C-alpha positions, 0 to 999 in steps of 0.5 A: 302097599300104599298107592295113589289114584287120579279122580274127578270128584262129583260133589253134585252127585252125592244127593243122588248116590251118596246113600246107595254108595254108603250101602253098596260101595265100600270105598266110601267108608275109606273116604272116597267121595262120588268120583269118576276114576281117571287112572288107578293104581298110580304110584306110591305117594312116597315117590310123588315129587314136585317133578311128578306133579309137574309131569302130571300137570303137563299131561293133563293140560291136554284136555280142556275143561268140560261139562258132562252129564250123568243120566245112564245106569251102566253095569259090570257083573258086580258093579252098578254105576253112572255112565258119563256123557261124554266119555271122550274127555275122561278117556283123554285124560287116562291116555294122556296120564298112561303116555306120560307114565306108562308103567302105570296102566289103568287098573294095573292092566286087568281090563281092556279099554277104559270105561269111564264110570261113577261107581255106585255099587261094588261087590255082589252081583245081587246088591249091584242089581238092587242099586241099579234098580234104585238108581234107575228110579231116581234118574227117571225122577231127577232126570240126572245130573249135569256137572263140570270137570275143571280139575282132577284130584290126585288121592292117596291111601297111605294111612288106610283112608283115601285123602286128597294129595294134590289138585290139578286144574284143567285149562279153561274151555276157551283156552286151547288144550296143550300137548306140552 
C-alpha cells in the first residue's frame, strides 16, 4: 500500500553522511534524501486532497522556522543516526500533525514518544556500529552541521520510489507561530 510521510530535508548533511547512507540505509536507493522524519506513516497519497493540505499547513503553522545542529551520534539497536539540537521543534511539528490527524500516530504507534533523528544506517546492528564509529570520526573532524528548518516536505511512495508531493513553509521566526 502506498503511504506518505512528512520530512525535513537536510541537504547540508549529504556531504557528511551521503556515502554512509548509500551503504547502510536502503531508503536512499528509493529516493529518500538526508532528512529528519516528522511523521510516518501518513495517508495513502490518493486521499490527499487540497483540504488535507490546508489542514496540514494550519497544523504546521504552530511552529516557526528555526535553526538546528547535528553534532551528536545516537543509536537504536539497529540504527545509527544524528540527533538534532534542539529536538523540541521537531516534536512540536509531530504533535501538531497528530492533533489534527489522530489516525496517523508516529511510526504507526510502534514506539513510545518521539525521538527526532537523521538516520544514517538502518538494518543490521553491526553495520550501525560501523556507521556510528565512522560518523563520530567525521563529526570530531568537522564539528557537525548547522541547518535551518523553514519547510516540511510531504513525500509519497506510490510508484515504489519516494517523491516529493508538496512543501509546507513554516512561518518565519519573526512572525509568531499560530495555533489555527
